[in-house]
C-alpha positions in Angstrom: -171.9 41.5 -54.0 -174.1 44.4 -54.9 -172.6 46.2 -57.9 -170.0 48.8 -56.9 -171.1 49.1 -53.3 -170.8 47.4 -49.9 -172.2 43.9 -49.4 -175.8 44.0 -48.3 -176.1 41.8 -45.2 -179.1 40.3 -43.3 -178.4 39.0 -39.8 -180.7 36.4 -38.3 -180.4 36.0 -34.5 -179.1 39.5 -34.2 -179.4 39.7 -30.4 -177.5 36.5 -29.7 -173.8 36.0 -29.4 -173.1 35.4 -33.1 -175.5 38.2 -34.1 -174.0 40.9 -31.9 -170.5 40.0 -33.0 -171.6 40.1 -36.7 -172.9 43.6 -36.1 -169.6 44.6 -34.6 -167.8 43.3 -37.8 -170.3 45.3 -39.9 -169.7 48.5 -37.9 -165.9 48.0 -38.2 -166.1 47.8 -42.0 -168.8 50.3 -43.1 -167.3 50.6 -46.5 -167.6 46.8 -47.0 -170.9 45.9 -45.4 -174.3 47.4 -44.8 -177.0 45.9 -42.6 -180.3 45.8 -44.6 -182.3 43.4 -42.4 -182.2 41.8 -39.0 -184.2 39.1 -37.2 -184.4 38.3 -33.5 -186.5 36.2 -31.1 -188.2 38.2 -28.4 -185.5 40.7 -27.1 -187.4 43.9 -28.2 -185.0 46.3 -26.4 -181.8 45.0 -28.1 -183.4 44.5 -31.5 -184.8 48.0 -31.4 -181.5 49.5 -30.4 -179.7 47.6 -33.2 -182.2 48.7 -35.8 -181.8 52.4 -34.8 -178.0 52.2 -34.7 -177.7 50.6 -38.1 -180.6 52.4 -39.8 -182.4 49.1 -40.6 -185.8 49.4 -42.0 -186.7 45.7 -42.3 -187.0 43.7 -39.1 -188.6 40.4 -38.1 -189.2 39.0 -34.7 -189.7 35.2 -34.2 -192.1 36.1 -31.4 -195.2 37.8 -32.9 -196.0 39.6 -29.6 -192.5 41.0 -29.5 -193.0 42.3 -33.0 -196.1 44.1 -32.0 -194.3 45.8 -29.1 -191.3 46.7 -31.3 -193.2 48.2 -34.3 -194.2 51.5 -32.6 -190.6 52.2 -31.6 -189.5 52.0 -35.3 -191.7 54.4 -37.2 -191.3 54.0 -40.9 -189.8 50.5 -40.6 -191.3 47.2 -41.7 -191.7 45.0 -38.7 -193.2 41.5 -39.0 -193.6 38.7 -36.5 -193.6 34.9 -36.3 -191.3 32.2 -37.8 -192.7 32.8 -41.3 -191.6 36.4 -41.0 -188.1 35.4 -40.2 -188.0 33.1 -43.2 -189.4 35.9 -45.4 -186.7 38.2 -44.2 -184.0 35.6 -45.1 -185.3 35.6 -48.6 -185.2 39.4 -49.1 -182.9 41.0 -51.7 -179.4 40.8 -50.2 -175.9 39.7 -50.9 -175.4 37.6 -47.8 -177.5 36.1 -45.0 -175.8 35.4 -41.6 -177.8 32.7 -39.8 -176.9 33.0 -36.1 -180.2 31.5 -34.9 -179.9 28.7 -32.3 -181.6 25.4 -32.9 -183.7 23.6 -35.5 -185.8 26.7 -36.1 -182.9 28.0 -38.2 -183.6 25.5 -40.9 -186.5 27.2 -42.7 -184.7 30.6 -42.9 -181.6 28.9 -44.3 -183.7 27.2 -47.0 -185.5 30.4 -47.8 -182.3 32.3 -48.3 -180.8 29.6 -50.5 -184.0 29.3 -52.5 -183.7 33.0 -53.2 -180.2 32.5 -54.4 -178.5 34.2 -51.5 -175.3 32.8 -50.0 -175.6 31.9 -46.3 -172.9 32.4 -43.7 -173.9 29.5 -41.5 -173.5 29.6 -37.8 -176.8 27.7 -37.3 -175.3 24.2 -37.6 -178.7 22.6 -37.0 -179.7 23.6 -40.6 -177.2 21.1 -42.0 -177.8 18.5 -39.2 -181.6 18.5 -39.4 -182.0 19.1 -43.1 -178.7 18.1 -44.6 -180.0 16.7 -47.9 -182.4 19.6 -48.4 -179.9 22.3 -47.6 -177.2 20.9 -49.8 -179.6 20.4 -52.7 -180.8 24.0 -52.3 -177.2 25.3 -52.2 -176.2 23.4 -55.3 -179.2 24.8 -57.1 -178.4 28.3 -56.0 -174.9 28.1 -57.4 -172.8 25.6 -55.5 -172.2 24.2 -52.0 -168.8 26.0 -51.7 -170.1 29.4 -52.7 -173.5 29.4 -51.0 -172.8 27.6 -47.7 -170.0 29.6 -46.0 -169.0 28.2 -42.6 -168.9 30.5 -39.5 -168.1 27.9 -36.8 -164.5 28.3 -35.9 -163.8 24.6 -36.6 -165.3 24.7 -40.1 -163.9 28.0 -41.0 -160.5 26.5 -40.1 -161.1 23.5 -42.3 -162.2 25.7 -45.2 -159.0 27.7 -44.9 -156.7 24.6 -44.6 -158.4 22.9 -47.6 -157.1 25.8 -49.7 -153.7 24.2 -49.2 -154.2 21.2 -51.5 -156.5 19.5 -54.0 -159.5 17.5 -52.9 -157.9 14.3 -54.1 -154.9 15.0 -51.8 -157.0 15.1 -48.6 -156.6 12.2 -46.2 -158.8 13.3 -43.4 -160.3 16.3 -41.6 -159.5 16.7 -37.8 -161.7 18.8 -35.7 -160.4 20.0 -32.3 -162.4 20.1 -29.1 -161.5 22.0 -26.0 -162.9 19.1 -23.8 -165.2 21.5 -22.1 -165.4 22.1 -18.3 -165.4 18.3 -17.5 -162.3 17.2 -19.4 -160.7 14.3 -17.5 -163.9 13.6 -15.4 -165.2 10.1 -14.8 -168.8 8.9 -15.4 -169.3 8.8 -11.6 -168.2 12.4 -11.3 -170.5 13.5 -14.1 -173.5 12.1 -12.3 -173.1 14.9 -9.7 -172.6 17.9 -11.9 -175.2 20.6 -12.3 -176.1 23.3 -14.9 -174.0 26.0 -13.2 -170.9 23.8 -13.5 -171.7 22.8 -17.1 -172.0 26.5 -18.1 -168.4 27.3 -17.0 -166.7 26.8 -20.3 -162.9 27.2 -20.0 -162.2 29.1 -23.2 -165.3 30.2 -25.1 -168.2 32.5 -24.1 -171.4 31.1 -25.7 -175.1 30.7 -25.2 -176.3 28.1 -22.6 -177.4 25.4 -25.1 -174.2 25.3 -27.1 -172.2 25.6 -23.8 -173.9 22.5 -22.4 -173.4 20.7 -25.8 -169.7 21.5 -25.4 -169.7 20.0 -22.0 -171.3 16.7 -23.2 -169.2 16.9 -26.5 -172.5 16.7 -28.4 -171.5 19.9 -30.0 -168.4 18.3 -31.5 -170.6 15.4 -32.8 -172.9 17.9 -34.4 -169.9 19.6 -35.9 -168.8 16.3 -37.4 -172.1 15.9 -39.2 -171.8 19.5 -40.4 -168.3 18.9 -41.7 -169.5 15.8 -43.6 -172.2 17.9 -45.3 -170.2 21.0 -45.9 -167.1 19.4 -47.4 -168.5 16.2 -48.8 -166.0 14.1 -46.8 -166.7 10.4 -45.9 -167.2 9.5 -42.2 -164.0 7.3 -42.1 -162.1 10.5 -43.0 -163.3 12.6 -40.1 -161.8 12.7 -36.6 -161.8 14.6 -33.4 -158.9 15.4 -31.0 -159.0 17.3 -27.7 -157.0 20.5 -27.7 -157.7 22.4 -24.4 -156.1 25.7 -25.4 -158.6 26.3 -28.3 -155.9 27.9 -30.4 -155.8 25.3 -33.1 -159.3 25.3 -34.5 -159.0 22.3 -36.9 -156.6 20.6 -39.1 -156.5 18.9 -42.6 -154.2 15.9 -43.1 -153.0 15.2 -46.6 -152.1 11.8 -48.0 -148.4 12.7 -48.1 -148.4 13.0 -44.3 -148.5 16.8 -44.1 -151.0 18.5 -41.8 -152.2 22.0 -42.2 -153.7 23.7 -39.1 -155.4 27.1 -38.6 -154.5 28.9 -35.4 -156.0 32.0 -33.8 -157.3 33.1 -30.4 -160.8 31.9 -29.5 -162.7 34.9 -30.8 -165.7 34.4 -33.1 -165.2 37.8 -34.8 -162.3 36.3 -36.7 -164.3 33.5 -38.5 -167.3 35.8 -38.8 -165.3 38.5 -40.6 -163.7 35.9 -42.9 -167.2 34.4 -43.7 -168.6 37.8 -44.5 -165.9 38.7 -46.9 -165.2 35.2 -48.2 -163.0 34.3 -49.9 -161.2 37.6 -49.2 -159.4 38.4 -46.0 -160.0 41.9 -44.6 -157.1 43.9 -43.2 -158.3 44.1 -39.6 -157.4 41.8 -36.7 -159.8 41.7 -33.8 -157.3 39.3 -32.1 -154.1 37.6 -33.0 -151.7 35.1 -31.5 -148.7 36.7 -29.7 -145.9 34.4 -30.7 -143.4 36.2 -28.5 -145.2 34.8 -25.4 -144.2 31.3 -24.3 -147.1 28.9 -24.6 -147.8 25.2 -24.9 -150.3 23.6 -27.3 -151.4 20.1 -26.3 -153.5 17.4 -27.9 -155.0 14.2 -26.5 -157.6 11.6 -27.6 -161.2 11.9 -26.8 -162.5 9.8 -23.9 -165.3 8.3 -25.8 -166.3 5.9 -23.1 -167.1 8.8 -20.7 -168.4 11.2 -23.3 -170.7 9.0 -25.4 -172.4 11.9 -27.2 -169.7 11.7 -29.9 -170.6 8.1 -30.7 -174.3 8.9 -30.8 -173.7 11.7 -33.3 -171.5 9.6 -35.5 -174.2 6.8 -35.5 -176.9 9.3 -36.6 -174.5 10.9 -39.1 -173.7 7.6 -40.7 -177.3 6.6 -40.9 -178.1 10.1 -42.4 -181.8 10.3 -43.6 -183.8 11.7 -40.7 -181.5 10.4 -37.9 -179.5 13.6 -37.5 -182.8 15.5 -37.1 -183.9 13.1 -34.4 -180.6 13.3 -32.7 -180.7 17.1 -32.6 -184.3 17.3 -31.4 -183.8 14.8 -28.6 -180.7 16.6 -27.5 -182.3 20.0 -27.5 -185.2 18.7 -25.4 -182.8 16.9 -23.0 -180.5 20.0 -22.6 -183.5 22.2 -21.8 -184.6 19.7 -19.1 -181.1 19.7 -17.7 -180.8 23.5 -17.6 -184.2 23.5 -15.8 -182.8 21.2 -13.2 -185.3 18.4 -14.0 -182.8 15.7 -15.0 -179.1 15.0 -14.5 -176.2 15.6 -16.8 -175.9 11.9 -17.9 -179.6 11.8 -18.6 -179.0 14.0 -21.7 -177.2 11.4 -23.8 -179.3 8.5 -22.3 -182.4 10.3 -23.6 -180.8 10.8 -27.0 -179.8 7.1 -27.2 -183.3 6.0 -26.3 -184.9 8.3 -28.9 -182.6 7.1 -31.7 -183.3 3.5 -30.8 -187.1 4.2 -30.9 -186.9 6.0 -34.2 -184.9 3.1 -35.7 -187.7 0.7 -34.7 -190.2 2.7 -36.7 -188.2 1.9 -39.9 -188.3 5.5 -41.1 -188.1 6.5 -44.8 -185.8 9.3 -46.1 -187.4 12.8 -45.7 -188.7 14.2 -49.1 -189.2 17.8 -48.0 -189.3 20.2 -45.1 -192.5 18.8 -43.7 -191.0 15.3 -43.4 -188.0 16.7 -41.6 -190.3 18.7 -39.2 -192.3 15.6 -38.5 -189.2 13.7 -37.4 -188.2 16.7 -35.3 -191.7 16.8 -33.6 -191.7 13.0 -33.1 -188.3 13.1 -31.4 -189.2 15.9 -29.1 -192.3 14.2 -28.0 -190.5 10.9 -27.4 -187.7 12.6 -25.6 -190.1 14.5 -23.4 -191.9 11.3 -22.4 -188.5 9.7 -21.5 -187.4 12.7 -19.6 -190.6 12.8 -17.6 -189.7 9.3 -16.3 -186.3 10.5 -15.3 -187.5 13.8 -13.7 -185.9 14.1 -10.3 
């Protein structure tokens, strides 16, 4: 933290769901946080309003044309455009970078922040999925995985909190909870008929379209398993998922004496965001809390892995590690985009991912040595997935 003053924060993806809620946390605690930089994609109106409201003088837009339109509205501010500008913003002098960017494009800014020695509050799970080895190595060099990679996802925030309850050698397994999404209990035959409108009707969370579809396929939970493996250095045999429809228990840690610690709170991302921004301190403000005077039921059930095969695909890629998680993510992003466009069916998403993983395996790939190698695997997978999806285009 900056000496004697509020924590200087940079928010990447400021106009998205995570970014706007992060700015709400900053506004709630002006004595603890000050926004010194923000990055967005192409939403000029929202980014401009945010910069004005928070007095931000350093702004980056992933879209260069958007930056050119924004600059005249922010006289005296430094406005830059393009992916390189976002990475440069992440490396500016700050105490914390919140990465709320969606997708693999968030990897380069994560690396830039860590290489500058700045801790990252990570909502961009793709950073660890696509570039796990590179990100972990950069975090260790910057000062340590635990201090420089701070989880924002509610599941990983819950795990970090529960892990405080015992020593590392006492942990038996980490259990992530999944809501089950809008199609919990559906059969494969029923899933053949669903469309994007149905997939975007998440029962408990309000999120962007890509992550909402990922929740419907359970790919999001598979990606979170990979993220947990990288964040907490826990073996694959000690990771598990259970369906919890109420989304009140966000994850659990089971210890070797049979005790289980769980973290409970309403499904509100401002809670884990506030904790990540002040980590390891808890701030005295509750955006939401459980009302234990109200009768309620919490239920748990096993995942239907036969119907929702995305989880198995993610575990397969995670166990292989190397560039396989990057290929998994790229193929999935490509397939989800095609589904949202109405070009392919819901089950075509995981079918495309499985085909792309098989094809990558047949190339006998070597472990990525740097960011360029990771980006090559990402591009290869997107091209392969696009070819396969074109054949399925309905």
